[in-house]
MDAnalysis code that builds the backbone (N, CA, C; Angstrom):
import MDAnalysis as mda
import numpy as np

u = mda.Universe.empty(585, n_residues=195, atom_resindex=np.repeat(np.arange(195), 3), trajectory=True)
u.add_TopologyAttr("name", ["N", "CA", "C"] * 195)
u.add_TopologyAttr("resid", np.arange(1, 196))
u.add_TopologyAttr("resname", ["MET", "ARG", "LYS", "ARG", "THR", "ALA", "LEU", "ALA", "ALA", "LEU", "ALA", "ALA", "GLY", "LEU", "ALA", "VAL", "LEU", "LEU", "GLY", "THR", "ALA", "ALA", "PRO", "ALA", "GLN", "SER", "HIS", "GLY", "TYR", "ILE", "SER", "THR", "PRO", "PRO", "SER", "ARG", "ALA", "ALA", "LEU", "CYS", "ALA", "ALA", "ASP", "VAL", "VAL", "SER", "ASP", "CYS", "GLY", "ASP", "ILE", "GLN", "TRP", "GLU", "PRO", "GLN", "SER", "VAL", "GLU", "GLY", "PRO", "LYS", "GLY", "PHE", "PRO", "ASP", "GLN", "GLY", "PRO", "ALA", "ASP", "GLY", "THR", "ILE", "CYS", "SER", "GLY", "GLY", "ILE", "ASP", "ARG", "PHE", "ALA", "GLN", "LEU", "ASP", "ASP", "PRO", "ARG", "GLY", "GLY", "ASN", "TRP", "PRO", "THR", "THR", "PRO", "VAL", "THR", "ALA", "GLY", "GLN", "PRO", "LEU", "THR", "LEU", "THR", "TRP", "THR", "PHE", "THR", "ALA", "GLU", "HIS", "SER", "THR", "THR", "SER", "PHE", "ARG", "TYR", "PHE", "LEU", "THR", "LYS", "GLN", "GLY", "TRP", "ASP", "PRO", "THR", "GLN", "PRO", "LEU", "THR", "ARG", "ASP", "ASP", "LEU", "ASP", "LEU", "THR", "PRO", "LEU", "LEU", "THR", "VAL", "PRO", "MET", "ASP", "GLY", "ALA", "GLN", "PRO", "PRO", "ALA", "THR", "LEU", "SER", "HIS", "THR", "ILE", "PRO", "LEU", "PRO", "SER", "ASP", "ARG", "THR", "GLY", "HIS", "GLN", "LEU", "LEU", "LEU", "ALA", "VAL", "TRP", "ASP", "ILE", "ALA", "ASP", "THR", "GLY", "ASN", "ALA", "PHE", "TYR", "SER", "CYS", "THR", "ASP", "LEU", "GLY", "PHE"])
u.atoms.positions = np.array([
    [-76.277, 72.423, -31.408],
    [-76.452, 71.516, -30.591],
    [-74.979, 70.594, -30.553],
    [-74.758, 70.399, -32.107],
    [-73.484, 69.468, -32.186],
    [-72.339, 69.975, -31.472],
    [-72.202, 71.348, -31.715],
    [-70.855, 71.822, -31.142],
    [-70.873, 71.381, -29.735],
    [-72.045, 72.108, -28.748],
    [-71.934, 71.640, -27.323],
    [-71.812, 70.258, -27.118],
    [-72.359, 69.236, -27.814],
    [-71.918, 67.898, -27.428],
    [-70.550, 67.714, -27.623],
    [-69.887, 68.147, -28.782],
    [-68.662, 67.984, -29.131],
    [-67.715, 68.464, -27.969],
    [-67.995, 69.973, -27.652],
    [-67.034, 70.500, -26.658],
    [-67.273, 69.676, -25.219],
    [-68.485, 69.242, -24.760],
    [-68.798, 68.541, -23.789],
    [-67.995, 67.206, -23.761],
    [-67.867, 66.840, -24.844],
    [-67.255, 65.550, -24.643],
    [-65.584, 65.662, -24.925],
    [-65.095, 66.746, -25.360],
    [-63.850, 67.047, -25.218],
    [-63.526, 67.590, -23.967],
    [-64.424, 68.453, -23.065],
    [-64.051, 68.740, -21.781],
    [-63.910, 67.338, -20.960],
    [-65.099, 66.510, -21.133],
    [-64.887, 65.277, -20.376],
    [-63.565, 64.467, -20.559],
    [-63.077, 64.497, -21.949],
    [-61.970, 63.667, -22.295],
    [-60.692, 64.233, -21.579],
    [-60.671, 65.678, -21.596],
    [-59.384, 66.208, -20.750],
    [-59.849, 66.144, -19.155],
    [-60.753, 66.001, -18.800],
    [-60.885, 65.878, -17.281],
    [-60.380, 64.339, -16.792],
    [-60.517, 63.667, -17.642],
    [-60.137, 62.148, -17.642],
    [-58.802, 62.092, -17.626],
    [-58.191, 62.870, -18.750],
    [-56.769, 62.757, -18.689],
    [-55.949, 63.459, -17.780],
    [-56.524, 64.645, -17.458],
    [-55.953, 65.138, -16.031],
    [-56.087, 64.813, -14.941],
    [-57.343, 63.934, -14.443],
    [-57.497, 63.282, -13.483],
    [-56.647, 61.990, -13.225],
    [-56.182, 61.649, -14.431],
    [-55.477, 60.338, -14.072],
    [-53.988, 60.505, -14.533],
    [-53.652, 61.762, -14.808],
    [-52.221, 62.083, -14.882],
    [-51.266, 61.642, -13.775],
    [-50.288, 61.098, -14.233],
    [-49.312, 60.622, -13.098],
    [-48.813, 62.023, -12.299],
    [-48.608, 62.072, -10.944],
    [-48.408, 63.055, -10.175],
    [-46.868, 63.614, -10.546],
    [-46.397, 64.957, -10.268],
    [-45.017, 65.300, -10.584],
    [-44.195, 64.592, -9.597],
    [-43.050, 64.240, -10.487],
    [-42.046, 63.452, -9.790],
    [-41.015, 64.269, -9.410],
    [-40.283, 63.911, -8.287],
    [-39.371, 64.653, -7.693],
    [-37.842, 64.631, -8.657],
    [-37.076, 65.625, -8.670],
    [-35.986, 65.669, -9.465],
    [-34.949, 66.470, -8.785],
    [-33.534, 66.157, -8.930],
    [-32.412, 66.944, -8.517],
    [-31.202, 66.511, -8.676],
    [-30.277, 67.269, -8.609],
    [-28.977, 66.925, -8.968],
    [-27.925, 67.795, -8.199],
    [-26.535, 67.368, -8.247],
    [-25.567, 68.050, -7.453],
    [-25.301, 69.300, -8.310],
    [-25.366, 70.718, -7.744],
    [-25.243, 71.661, -8.336],
    [-23.712, 72.358, -8.261],
    [-23.231, 72.067, -6.944],
    [-22.127, 72.544, -6.524],
    [-21.307, 71.604, -5.732],
    [-20.176, 71.533, -5.893],
    [-19.368, 71.589, -7.239],
    [-20.250, 70.832, -8.480],
    [-20.166, 71.311, -9.543],
    [-20.899, 71.004, -10.679],
    [-20.895, 69.510, -11.070],
    [-21.726, 68.868, -11.141],
    [-22.068, 67.266, -11.522],
    [-21.753, 67.470, -13.011],
    [-21.553, 66.192, -13.407],
    [-21.719, 66.252, -14.901],
    [-22.861, 66.743, -15.602],
    [-23.916, 66.457, -14.754],
    [-25.212, 67.046, -15.549],
    [-25.481, 68.346, -15.556],
    [-24.827, 68.999, -14.382],
    [-24.710, 70.256, -14.133],
    [-24.073, 71.061, -15.046],
    [-22.501, 70.506, -15.468],
    [-21.850, 71.119, -16.585],
    [-22.229, 70.931, -17.913],
    [-23.167, 70.101, -18.250],
    [-24.154, 69.931, -19.206],
    [-24.840, 70.979, -19.434],
    [-25.664, 71.102, -18.378],
    [-26.956, 72.477, -18.245],
    [-26.172, 73.758, -18.550],
    [-25.147, 73.932, -17.693],
    [-24.270, 75.142, -17.960],
    [-23.613, 75.518, -19.247],
    [-23.624, 74.513, -20.247],
    [-22.940, 74.475, -21.667],
    [-21.631, 74.710, -21.351],
    [-20.983, 73.954, -20.341],
    [-19.570, 74.044, -19.996],
    [-18.881, 72.865, -20.988],
    [-19.798, 71.803, -20.752],
    [-19.161, 70.736, -21.761],
    [-20.372, 70.381, -22.881],
    [-20.004, 70.364, -23.972],
    [-20.877, 69.982, -25.371],
    [-21.196, 68.668, -25.539],
    [-22.027, 68.629, -26.544],
    [-22.552, 67.356, -27.106],
    [-23.112, 66.679, -26.030],
    [-24.071, 67.154, -25.271],
    [-24.607, 66.205, -23.830],
    [-25.912, 65.686, -24.245],
    [-26.680, 65.994, -25.454],
    [-27.699, 65.654, -25.744],
    [-28.991, 66.008, -24.807],
    [-29.938, 65.555, -24.260],
    [-31.040, 65.803, -23.499],
    [-30.710, 66.286, -22.283],
    [-29.503, 65.653, -21.518],
    [-29.359, 65.947, -20.261],
    [-29.023, 67.631, -19.965],
    [-28.675, 68.125, -21.117],
    [-28.427, 69.577, -21.060],
    [-29.711, 70.354, -20.482],
    [-30.858, 70.033, -20.868],
    [-32.319, 70.605, -20.684],
    [-32.693, 69.883, -19.246],
    [-32.278, 68.741, -18.823],
    [-32.948, 68.213, -17.890],
    [-31.950, 67.714, -16.755],
    [-31.069, 68.476, -16.293],
    [-29.793, 67.757, -15.224],
    [-30.443, 67.037, -14.055],
    [-31.848, 67.646, -13.783],
    [-32.613, 67.106, -12.567],
    [-33.211, 65.632, -12.853],
    [-32.954, 64.922, -13.996],
    [-33.802, 63.868, -14.484],
    [-33.082, 62.393, -14.429],
    [-31.946, 62.456, -13.717],
    [-31.206, 61.020, -13.809],
    [-31.896, 60.195, -12.631],
    [-33.002, 59.661, -12.938],
    [-33.561, 58.964, -12.131],
    [-33.522, 57.318, -12.564],
    [-33.105, 56.541, -11.846],
    [-33.096, 55.234, -12.254],
    [-33.220, 54.396, -10.875],
    [-33.312, 52.891, -11.374],
    [-33.879, 52.140, -10.138],
    [-33.126, 52.097, -8.996],
    [-33.468, 52.191, -7.957],
    [-32.521, 52.176, -6.516],
    [-32.163, 50.891, -6.142],
    [-31.210, 50.725, -5.260],
    [-30.985, 49.423, -4.491],
    [-29.421, 49.503, -4.886],
    [-28.855, 50.490, -5.283],
    [-27.213, 50.554, -5.645],
    [-26.567, 50.135, -4.279],
    [-25.530, 49.446, -4.091],
    [-24.600, 48.799, -5.425],
    [-25.384, 47.464, -5.601],
    [-26.206, 46.805, -4.980],
    [-26.929, 45.421, -5.319],
    [-27.507, 45.445, -6.643],
    [-28.144, 46.317, -6.654],
    [-29.342, 46.703, -7.846],
    [-28.975, 47.944, -8.298],
    [-29.915, 48.552, -9.241],
    [-29.665, 49.781, -9.797],
    [-29.249, 49.749, -11.203],
    [-28.665, 50.820, -11.665],
    [-28.172, 50.719, -12.983],
    [-26.910, 49.861, -13.163],
    [-26.849, 49.402, -14.417],
    [-25.698, 48.361, -14.907],
    [-24.569, 49.184, -14.798],
    [-23.480, 48.435, -14.769],
    [-22.123, 48.963, -14.876],
    [-21.976, 49.549, -16.195],
    [-21.270, 50.530, -16.315],
    [-21.237, 51.432, -17.337],
    [-22.222, 52.624, -17.915],
    [-23.037, 52.269, -16.904],
    [-24.353, 53.141, -17.152],
    [-24.902, 53.855, -15.907],
    [-23.648, 53.801, -14.900],
    [-24.082, 54.142, -13.663],
    [-24.605, 55.723, -13.501],
    [-23.584, 56.398, -14.301],
    [-23.790, 58.053, -14.098],
    [-25.299, 58.679, -14.849],
    [-25.581, 57.745, -15.924],
    [-26.921, 58.158, -16.371],
    [-28.163, 57.504, -15.706],
    [-27.717, 56.834, -14.678],
    [-28.905, 56.119, -14.021],
    [-29.503, 54.846, -14.788],
    [-28.886, 54.575, -15.929],
    [-29.218, 53.591, -16.860],
    [-30.118, 54.040, -17.794],
    [-30.333, 55.522, -18.055],
    [-31.257, 56.048, -18.985],
    [-30.480, 56.386, -20.313],
    [-30.879, 55.459, -21.384],
    [-30.419, 55.677, -22.711],
    [-30.165, 56.819, -23.330],
    [-31.153, 57.766, -22.936],
    [-31.081, 59.281, -23.601],
    [-30.099, 60.156, -22.791],
    [-29.745, 59.927, -21.571],
    [-28.628, 60.330, -21.005],
    [-27.162, 59.726, -20.678],
    [-26.872, 58.765, -21.930],
    [-25.762, 58.156, -22.027],
    [-24.613, 58.862, -21.994],
    [-24.758, 60.225, -22.460],
    [-23.494, 60.901, -22.510],
    [-22.769, 61.279, -21.061],
    [-23.576, 61.015, -20.280],
    [-23.162, 61.192, -18.833],
    [-22.114, 59.969, -18.783],
    [-22.318, 58.946, -19.250],
    [-21.303, 57.812, -18.892],
    [-20.319, 57.897, -19.922],
    [-20.054, 58.495, -20.925],
    [-19.138, 58.918, -21.895],
    [-17.881, 59.255, -21.112],
    [-16.719, 58.654, -20.961],
    [-15.653, 59.211, -20.285],
    [-15.015, 60.338, -20.927],
    [-15.254, 60.490, -22.148],
    [-14.745, 61.527, -22.979],
    [-13.281, 61.673, -22.783],
    [-12.477, 60.463, -22.860],
    [-11.194, 60.283, -22.705],
    [-10.525, 60.726, -21.552],
    [-11.338, 60.556, -20.461],
    [-11.041, 61.327, -19.124],
    [-10.881, 62.661, -19.051],
    [-11.570, 63.233, -19.799],
    [-11.306, 64.787, -19.900],
    [-12.654, 65.667, -19.315],
    [-13.629, 65.052, -18.376],
    [-14.581, 65.677, -18.046],
    [-13.856, 66.939, -16.968],
    [-14.297, 68.016, -16.910],
    [-13.728, 68.863, -16.109],
    [-13.783, 68.600, -14.989],
    [-12.829, 68.757, -14.015],
    [-12.645, 68.335, -12.475],
    [-12.597, 69.569, -11.698],
    [-13.062, 69.348, -10.312],
    [-13.188, 70.395, -9.298],
    [-12.074, 70.164, -8.637],
    [-11.178, 71.099, -8.225],
    [-9.956, 70.831, -7.283],
    [-10.282, 70.400, -5.999],
    [-9.815, 69.432, -5.429],
    [-10.124, 69.171, -4.057],
    [-8.696, 68.784, -3.536],
    [-8.793, 68.686, -1.795],
    [-7.459, 68.249, -1.225],
    [-7.851, 67.176, -0.527],
    [-7.087, 66.201, -0.683],
    [-7.438, 64.877, 0.113],
    [-7.161, 65.123, 1.689],
    [-8.210, 64.471, 2.239],
    [-8.147, 64.624, 3.904],
    [-8.957, 65.800, 4.240],
    [-9.364, 66.374, 3.305],
    [-10.131, 67.811, 3.485],
    [-11.566, 67.504, 3.360],
    [-12.478, 68.210, 4.104],
    [-13.769, 67.900, 3.845],
    [-14.260, 68.634, 2.211],
    [-15.193, 68.042, 1.870],
    [-15.926, 68.936, 0.757],
    [-17.548, 68.826, 0.853],
    [-17.844, 70.138, 0.527],
    [-19.505, 70.526, 0.824],
    [-20.030, 70.212, -0.629],
    [-20.979, 69.595, -0.764],
    [-21.828, 69.320, -1.845],
    [-23.176, 69.924, -1.911],
    [-23.886, 70.390, -2.643],
    [-25.060, 71.159, -2.780],
    [-25.962, 70.332, -3.721],
    [-27.279, 70.086, -3.555],
    [-27.995, 69.490, -4.193],
    [-29.278, 70.452, -4.542],
    [-29.461, 70.802, -5.755],
    [-30.608, 71.466, -6.146],
    [-31.693, 70.574, -6.815],
    [-32.975, 70.936, -6.186],
    [-34.099, 70.194, -6.478],
    [-35.495, 70.908, -7.132],
    [-35.817, 70.323, -8.193],
    [-36.759, 70.918, -8.835],
    [-38.127, 70.421, -8.374],
    [-38.397, 69.596, -7.545],
    [-39.522, 68.898, -6.925],
    [-38.886, 68.050, -5.738],
    [-39.415, 68.210, -4.544],
    [-39.105, 67.679, -3.341],
    [-39.757, 66.379, -3.391],
    [-39.267, 65.304, -2.732],
    [-39.873, 64.170, -2.557],
    [-39.387, 63.268, -1.433],
    [-40.215, 62.579, -0.961],
    [-39.866, 61.666, 0.544],
    [-38.710, 60.922, 0.160],
    [-37.706, 61.134, 1.265],
    [-36.230, 60.623, 0.928],
    [-35.922, 59.668, 2.023],
    [-35.227, 58.300, 1.465],
    [-34.552, 57.361, 2.458],
    [-33.381, 58.088, 2.790],
    [-32.603, 57.924, 1.824],
    [-31.320, 58.742, 2.518],
    [-30.434, 59.208, 1.084],
    [-29.467, 59.802, 1.474],
    [-28.621, 60.416, 0.444],
    [-27.157, 59.686, 0.878],
    [-26.461, 59.103, -0.185],
    [-25.247, 58.319, 0.068],
    [-24.246, 58.623, -1.230],
    [-22.892, 58.747, -0.622],
    [-21.979, 59.146, -1.611],
    [-20.739, 58.111, -1.482],
    [-20.326, 57.798, -2.773],
    [-19.353, 56.806, -2.904],
    [-18.097, 57.477, -3.887],
    [-17.070, 57.019, -3.702],
    [-15.831, 57.607, -4.376],
    [-14.909, 56.489, -5.091],
    [-14.319, 56.718, -6.399],
    [-13.549, 55.800, -7.058],
    [-12.414, 55.489, -6.211],
    [-11.952, 53.988, -6.188],
    [-10.727, 53.679, -5.628],
    [-9.488, 54.254, -6.225],
    [-8.298, 54.407, -5.641],
    [-7.018, 54.684, -6.146],
    [-6.759, 53.865, -7.321],
    [-6.244, 54.423, -8.468],
    [-5.998, 53.630, -9.955],
    [-7.080, 53.570, -10.722],
    [-8.262, 54.038, -10.191],
    [-9.271, 54.090, -11.247],
    [-9.097, 54.774, -12.524],
    [-9.627, 54.373, -13.820],
    [-9.042, 54.815, -14.867],
    [-10.185, 55.663, -15.412],
    [-9.994, 57.136, -15.473],
    [-11.252, 57.940, -15.952],
    [-11.509, 57.818, -17.578],
    [-10.591, 56.909, -18.183],
    [-11.216, 56.808, -19.604],
    [-11.795, 55.921, -19.877],
    [-12.468, 55.075, -18.790],
    [-13.305, 53.981, -19.031],
    [-14.734, 54.425, -18.173],
    [-15.944, 54.020, -18.616],
    [-17.110, 54.007, -18.071],
    [-16.953, 53.383, -16.646],
    [-17.788, 54.024, -15.576],
    [-17.666, 53.661, -14.215],
    [-18.646, 52.175, -14.150],
    [-17.632, 51.449, -13.293],
    [-18.438, 50.262, -12.925],
    [-18.230, 50.189, -11.232],
    [-18.968, 49.163, -10.814],
    [-19.154, 49.017, -9.411],
    [-17.503, 48.768, -8.918],
    [-16.738, 47.901, -9.591],
    [-15.355, 47.567, -9.342],
    [-14.516, 48.627, -9.269],
    [-14.996, 49.873, -9.652],
    [-14.017, 51.013, -9.658],
    [-14.231, 51.829, -8.326],
    [-15.516, 51.531, -7.727],
    [-15.762, 52.368, -6.623],
    [-15.467, 51.683, -5.341],
    [-15.079, 52.385, -4.275],
    [-15.361, 51.904, -3.097],
    [-16.699, 51.780, -2.669],
    [-17.195, 50.669, -2.389],
    [-18.802, 50.440, -2.101],
    [-19.000, 50.862, -0.773],
    [-18.215, 51.362, 0.079],
    [-18.409, 51.637, 1.338],
    [-18.728, 53.175, 1.580],
    [-19.775, 53.764, 1.438],
    [-20.287, 55.171, 1.435],
    [-19.285, 55.982, 2.129],
    [-18.651, 57.102, 1.613],
    [-17.896, 58.223, 2.345],
    [-19.066, 58.561, 3.446],
    [-20.201, 58.928, 2.995],
    [-21.149, 59.500, 4.119],
    [-22.472, 58.745, 3.512],
    [-23.189, 58.639, 4.490],
    [-24.676, 58.523, 4.437],
    [-25.522, 59.430, 5.211],
    [-26.581, 60.044, 4.473],
    [-27.094, 60.946, 5.431],
    [-28.870, 60.453, 5.408],
    [-29.151, 59.605, 6.541],
    [-30.645, 58.963, 6.570],
    [-31.677, 60.304, 6.712],
    [-32.637, 60.141, 5.868],
    [-33.750, 61.203, 5.846],
    [-34.949, 60.781, 6.558],
    [-35.165, 59.430, 6.814],
    [-36.411, 58.886, 7.308],
    [-37.807, 59.420, 6.715],
    [-37.740, 59.268, 5.484],
    [-38.933, 59.887, 4.618],
    [-39.264, 61.256, 4.596],
    [-38.503, 62.023, 4.921],
    [-38.499, 63.576, 4.888],
    [-38.287, 64.082, 3.660],
    [-39.026, 65.199, 3.417],
    [-38.712, 65.949, 1.812],
    [-37.539, 66.781, 2.163],
    [-36.845, 66.903, 1.430],
    [-35.498, 67.913, 1.274],
    [-36.068, 69.230, 0.789],
    [-35.551, 70.328, 1.228],
    [-35.880, 71.710, 0.688],
    [-35.418, 71.907, -0.557],
    [-35.752, 73.045, -1.213],
    [-35.074, 73.432, -2.652],
    [-33.813, 73.161, -2.586],
    [-32.816, 73.327, -1.750],
    [-31.512, 72.983, -1.863],
    [-30.846, 72.382, -0.501],
    [-29.917, 71.728, -0.666],
    [-29.629, 70.887, 0.466],
    [-27.961, 70.436, 0.182],
    [-27.213, 70.688, 1.499],
    [-25.915, 70.669, 1.375],
    [-25.649, 69.490, 2.427],
    [-24.321, 68.849, 2.033],
    [-23.944, 67.932, 2.981],
    [-22.451, 67.921, 2.759],
    [-21.466, 68.096, 3.893],
    [-20.156, 67.863, 3.748],
    [-19.701, 66.703, 3.992],
    [-18.924, 66.089, 3.146],
    [-18.144, 64.873, 3.008],
    [-16.749, 64.641, 3.469],
    [-16.477, 63.897, 4.315],
    [-15.029, 63.619, 4.389],
    [-14.407, 63.151, 3.346],
    [-13.378, 63.772, 2.693],
    [-12.588, 63.028, 1.542],
    [-11.252, 62.448, 2.234],
    [-11.229, 61.142, 1.644],
    [-9.782, 60.441, 2.282],
    [-8.579, 60.957, 1.977],
    [-7.694, 60.592, 2.631],
    [-6.544, 61.269, 2.492],
    [-5.412, 60.349, 1.512],
    [-5.939, 59.420, 0.896],
    [-5.094, 58.338, 0.198],
    [-5.715, 58.487, -1.346],
    [-6.132, 59.472, -1.758],
    [-6.304, 59.766, -3.321],
    [-5.837, 60.649, -3.866],
    [-5.257, 60.549, -5.130],
    [-4.669, 61.504, -5.821],
    [-5.207, 61.523, -7.259],
    [-4.902, 62.640, -8.152],
    [-5.610, 62.649, -9.726],
    [-6.912, 62.524, -9.623],
    [-7.470, 62.260, -10.767],
    [-8.718, 62.468, -11.144],
    [-9.522, 61.440, -10.507],
    [-10.696, 61.706, -9.710],
    [-11.454, 60.494, -9.127],
    [-12.824, 60.920, -9.475],
    [-13.916, 60.125, -9.178],
    [-15.392, 60.373, -9.560],
    [-15.988, 60.321, -8.165],
    [-16.958, 61.213, -7.992],
    [-17.771, 60.903, -6.689],
    [-19.123, 60.633, -7.149],
    [-19.636, 59.474, -6.726],
    [-21.130, 59.019, -7.001],
    [-22.006, 59.511, -6.042],
    [-23.132, 60.463, -6.215],
    [-24.168, 60.555, -5.270],
    [-25.457, 60.109, -5.451],
    [-25.924, 59.348, -4.601],
    [-27.319, 58.429, -4.739],
    [-28.245, 59.068, -4.173],
    [-29.266, 59.709, -4.513],
    [-30.364, 60.077, -3.566],
    [-31.626, 59.125, -3.869],
    [-31.636, 58.184, -2.587],
    [-32.979, 57.052, -2.372],
    [-34.025, 57.669, -2.094],
    [-35.210, 57.350, -3.026],
    [-36.476, 57.880, -2.809],
    [-37.219, 56.946, -1.880],
    [-37.973, 57.355, -1.061],
    [-38.668, 56.604, -0.051],
    [-39.936, 56.077, -0.536],
    [-40.686, 56.308, -1.458],
    [-42.007, 55.983, -1.931],
    [-41.791, 55.726, -3.307],
    [-40.725, 55.505, -3.980],
    [-41.112, 54.834, -5.332],
    [-39.786, 53.785, -5.235],
    [-39.638, 52.946, -6.274],
    [-38.490, 51.972, -6.597],
    [-37.340, 52.786, -7.185],
    [-37.210, 54.167, -7.211],
    [-36.253, 54.850, -8.034],
    [-35.302, 55.590, -7.048],
    [-34.034, 55.851, -7.557],
    [-33.197, 56.910, -6.894],
    [-32.621, 57.628, -8.023],
    [-31.933, 58.746, -7.719],
    [-31.361, 59.881, -8.399],
    [-29.732, 59.646, -8.175],
    [-29.176, 59.624, -9.450],
    [-27.681, 59.416, -9.395],
    [-27.209, 60.758, -9.986],
    [-25.881, 60.984, -9.522],
    [-25.345, 62.339, -9.937],
    [-23.534, 61.976, -9.568],
    [-22.857, 62.178, -10.694],
    [-21.584, 62.068, -10.867],
    [-20.882, 63.532, -10.923],
    [-19.821, 63.265, -10.104],
    [-19.006, 64.626, -9.967],
    [-17.462, 64.316, -10.112],
    [-16.729, 64.961, -10.883],
    [-15.451, 64.510, -11.329],
    [-14.728, 65.559, -10.235],
    [-13.669, 65.048, -9.729],
    [-12.750, 65.609, -8.853],
    [-11.071, 65.565, -9.139],
    [-10.657, 66.790, -8.908],
    [-8.976, 66.615, -9.115],
    [-8.637, 66.826, -7.852],
    [-7.774, 65.547, -7.183],
    [-7.135, 65.700, -5.996],
    [-5.601, 66.066, -6.208],
])
């Protein structure tokens, strides 16, 4: 009798826990060309901490650039355990070669789709110092591209073609912001480019 009562209590407790568990959250990152998170997940860059297992989890407050992660924590979405993404590593993050004035296609990989407001893409200004953590002052705050989604969910992968400006040279950083429609959060993805 005691065993049945204990098992019934355990089952009831598990049912309550499972019934009140938070729903699965959406997650995603730029996989091509590889973002900093993707480089860490592929073990191209070492000493990345937790992001190497969770490249899709850079979820911070939305509202960028007026709100969102603080300057110096933009690439990590303001998440302390992903701070390695904000570390400039002496300006030595691997870059993807691109040509100024030519379009660049980026592909997102989603591990869970979510209702989406938009995707927005920002690029650093000429003269940005890649040896310093990213700040709003480093970025051209007019997006290179905004893709409105009107609450639609993206598929498992989604590509956007971005017009790159003709006036950039050297190491630049592309910041992608995936704004979620039904939460207060956005996903942040930083990709290093070599013009």
